[in-house]
C-alpha positions as CSV (number, residue, x, y, z in Angstrom):
1,M,6.0,-0.7,-8.8
2,V,5.8,-4.1,-6.7
3,V,2.0,-4.5,-5.3
4,L,2.1,-7.3,-2.3
5,I,-1.5,-8.6,-1.7
6,S,-2.8,-11.0,0.8
7,G,-6.4,-11.5,-0.5
8,T,-8.3,-10.8,-3.3
9,G,-6.7,-7.8,-4.1
10,S,-9.3,-5.7,-5.3
11,N,-7.0,-2.7,-4.8
12,M,-4.5,-4.6,-7.0
13,A,-6.9,-5.0,-9.8
14,A,-7.9,-1.5,-9.9
15,L,-4.2,-0.4,-10.3
16,L,-3.5,-3.0,-13.4
17,E,-6.6,-1.2,-14.6
18,A,-5.4,2.0,-14.7
19,A,-1.8,1.2,-15.2
20,R,-3.4,0.0,-18.9
21,D,-3.5,3.3,-19.8
22,P,-0.1,4.7,-20.7
23,A,-0.9,8.4,-19.5
24,Y,-1.1,7.2,-16.2
25,G,3.0,6.4,-16.3
26,V,2.7,3.3,-14.1
27,R,3.6,-0.1,-14.9
28,V,3.4,-3.1,-12.1
29,A,6.4,-5.3,-12.6
30,A,5.2,-7.9,-10.1
31,V,2.7,-8.9,-7.9
32,G,3.9,-10.7,-4.6
33,A,1.4,-12.3,-1.5
34,D,2.5,-13.8,1.9
35,R,0.1,-17.0,1.4
36,R,-0.7,-19.0,-1.4
37,G,-3.7,-19.6,-3.3
38,T,-4.6,-16.0,-3.2
39,R,-7.9,-15.0,-5.5
40,G,-5.6,-11.6,-6.4
41,I,-2.8,-13.9,-7.6
42,E,-4.5,-15.2,-9.9
43,L,-6.1,-12.4,-11.1
44,A,-2.2,-10.9,-11.8
45,E,-1.2,-13.9,-13.7
46,A,-4.6,-13.8,-15.8
47,A,-3.6,-10.5,-16.5
48,G,-0.5,-11.4,-17.4
49,V,2.0,-9.8,-14.8
50,P,4.4,-11.4,-13.1
51,T,4.0,-13.0,-9.5
52,F,5.6,-14.2,-6.5
53,V,4.6,-16.0,-3.2
54,V,6.6,-15.8,-0.3
55,P,4.4,-17.6,2.5
56,F,5.0,-16.0,6.0
57,R,3.7,-19.4,7.7
58,D,6.6,-21.6,6.3
59,Y,9.2,-19.2,8.9
60,T,9.8,-19.3,12.1
61,D,11.7,-15.8,12.1
62,R,10.2,-12.6,11.0
63,S,13.2,-11.3,9.7
64,T,14.3,-13.7,7.4
65,W,10.5,-13.8,6.4
66,N,11.2,-10.1,5.4
67,A,14.4,-10.5,3.7
68,D,13.4,-13.2,1.4
69,L,10.5,-11.1,0.2
70,A,13.0,-8.1,-0.1
71,E,15.1,-10.3,-2.1
72,R,12.3,-11.1,-3.9
73,I,11.2,-7.8,-4.5
74,S,14.8,-6.6,-5.6
75,E,15.0,-9.0,-8.9
76,Y,11.9,-6.2,-10.3
77,A,14.2,-3.2,-9.2
78,P,10.7,-1.5,-8.6
79,D,10.9,2.6,-7.7
80,L,7.6,2.0,-5.5
81,V,6.2,-0.6,-3.5
82,V,2.6,-0.4,-2.7
83,S,1.1,-2.3,-0.1
84,A,-2.5,-2.8,-1.1
85,G,-4.0,-5.2,1.4
86,F,-1.1,-6.9,2.6
87,M,-1.9,-7.9,6.3
88,R,2.1,-8.2,7.4
89,I,4.2,-5.4,9.0
90,L,7.0,-4.7,6.3
91,G,10.3,-4.6,8.3
92,P,13.9,-2.8,7.9
93,E,14.8,-5.5,5.4
94,V,12.2,-4.1,3.1
95,V,11.0,-0.3,3.8
96,G,14.9,0.2,4.6
97,K,15.3,-0.4,1.0
98,Y,12.8,0.8,-1.1
99,P,9.9,3.3,-0.4
100,A,6.7,1.4,0.5
101,V,3.0,3.1,0.8
102,N,0.3,1.4,2.5
103,I,-3.5,1.9,2.5
104,H,-5.4,2.4,5.7
105,P,-9.1,2.1,6.8
106,A,-8.8,5.3,8.8
107,L,-8.0,8.7,9.5
108,L,-4.8,8.2,10.7
109,P,-3.2,8.7,13.4
110,S,-6.3,7.3,14.7
111,F,-6.9,3.7,15.1
112,P,-4.3,1.9,13.6
113,G,-3.6,-1.6,13.5
114,A,-5.6,-4.7,11.9
115,H,-8.9,-3.6,13.8
116,A,-9.1,0.1,12.3
117,V,-13.3,-0.5,11.2
118,R,-14.3,-2.0,14.3
119,D,-12.3,0.1,16.7
120,A,-13.8,3.1,15.2
121,L,-17.0,1.9,15.7
122,A,-16.4,0.9,19.2
123,H,-14.8,4.2,19.8
124,G,-18.2,6.1,18.7
125,V,-16.6,8.2,16.0
126,R,-18.8,10.1,13.5
127,I,-16.8,10.6,10.7
128,T,-13.6,7.4,10.2
129,G,-12.2,7.2,6.3
130,T,-9.2,5.9,4.8
131,T,-5.5,7.1,4.6
132,I,-2.9,6.4,2.3
133,H,0.6,6.8,4.0
134,F,4.5,5.8,3.2
135,L,5.2,3.0,5.5
136,D,8.0,3.1,8.1
137,E,9.3,0.6,10.4
138,G,6.1,1.5,13.0
139,V,2.5,0.0,12.7
140,D,0.8,2.3,10.5
141,S,3.1,5.6,11.9
142,G,4.3,6.7,8.6
143,P,3.9,10.2,7.1
144,V,0.3,10.9,5.5
145,I,0.4,10.9,2.1
146,A,-3.6,11.9,1.3
147,Q,-6.5,11.2,3.7
148,T,-10.5,10.8,2.6
149,A,-13.1,11.4,4.9
150,V,-15.6,8.7,5.2
151,P,-18.7,9.5,7.3
152,V,-20.3,6.8,10.0
153,E,-24.3,6.1,9.4
154,D,-26.5,5.2,12.6
155,D,-26.9,1.8,11.0
156,D,-23.5,0.9,10.3
157,D,-22.1,-2.5,11.6
158,E,-18.3,-3.2,10.7
159,S,-19.0,-4.8,7.4
160,S,-21.0,-1.9,5.9
161,L,-18.7,1.0,7.1
162,H,-16.0,-1.2,6.1
163,E,-17.7,-1.9,2.3
164,R,-18.6,2.7,2.0
165,I,-14.5,2.6,2.9
166,K,-13.2,0.5,0.0
167,A,-14.9,2.6,-2.4
168,V,-13.2,5.5,-1.6
169,E,-9.8,3.7,-0.4
170,R,-9.5,2.4,-4.0
171,Q,-9.8,5.1,-6.1
172,M,-7.6,7.4,-3.5
173,L,-4.7,4.9,-4.4
174,V,-4.8,4.7,-8.0
175,D,-4.9,8.6,-7.9
176,N,-2.5,9.2,-5.6
177,V,0.0,6.5,-6.7
178,G,-0.1,7.7,-10.2
179,R,0.8,11.0,-8.8
180,L,3.6,9.4,-7.2
181,C,4.9,7.6,-9.9
182,R,4.3,11.0,-12.5
183,E,5.2,13.8,-10.7
184,G,8.0,12.1,-7.7
185,W,7.7,13.7,-3.7
186,T,9.5,15.4,-1.4
187,I,9.1,14.2,2.3
188,D,10.0,17.1,4.7
189,G,9.9,15.6,8.1
190,R,6.4,13.8,8.3
191,H,4.8,16.8,5.3
192,V,4.7,14.7,2.0
193,R,4.8,17.2,-1.0
194,F,4.3,15.6,-4.6
195,G,7.0,16.7,-6.9
196,R,10.6,15.9,-7.9
197,T,13.5,17.6,-6.5
198,A,17.0,17.5,-8.8
199,R,16.5,13.7,-9.0
200,S,13.9,11.7,-10.9
201,V,12.2,8.8,-8.9
202,A,14.4,6.5,-11.1
203,D,17.6,8.2,-9.7
204,A,16.7,7.7,-6.2
205,T,18.2,5.0,-4.5
206,D,17.4,6.2,-0.6
207,P,13.8,5.6,0.4
208,K,14.5,7.7,3.0
209,E,15.7,11.0,0.6
210,N,13.5,13.2,-1.1
211,R,12.0,11.8,-4.7
């Protein structure tokens, strides 16, 4: 798989650690970022994982940036792309070519977008959480793979709540990415089910088909 990051890469680091165990069944082929000088890229390089950067700020056209990102991803021929703290919307140039998953700090479809934790607090919900889902061309709108609830405490602010969500989402991402890669998956409408069909993950070419 190829992992995409924008910052410190804590979720990426958890995936790298899990992938050290052959039983996990996943090889991280490369780590990519949308900006230069990220701590996550440094961590990946220190672990001996190939890296690449396609700086979003160098582009005036989003579709051109997506096309160049897709080209860099294609160098590693991944079976899965993982958006792990990647703060950009992936366009059809990427999600139309590769199956891709994302981790989001809310129980989708509630509170999509970049400020999910802040929005949940402002709405006064008592339970929020985290979601891993397949990416489509919308914003946090793809089929849900798994969700975990996190209670909102009376004294929570955005920072404290987000930290508790991060602790939960890291393990959920590791567990579910491993299952997807080991077992394959089927998408029926908006329902995701683990398990291969007649084709293996490696045989699949169309991200919209069953895995």
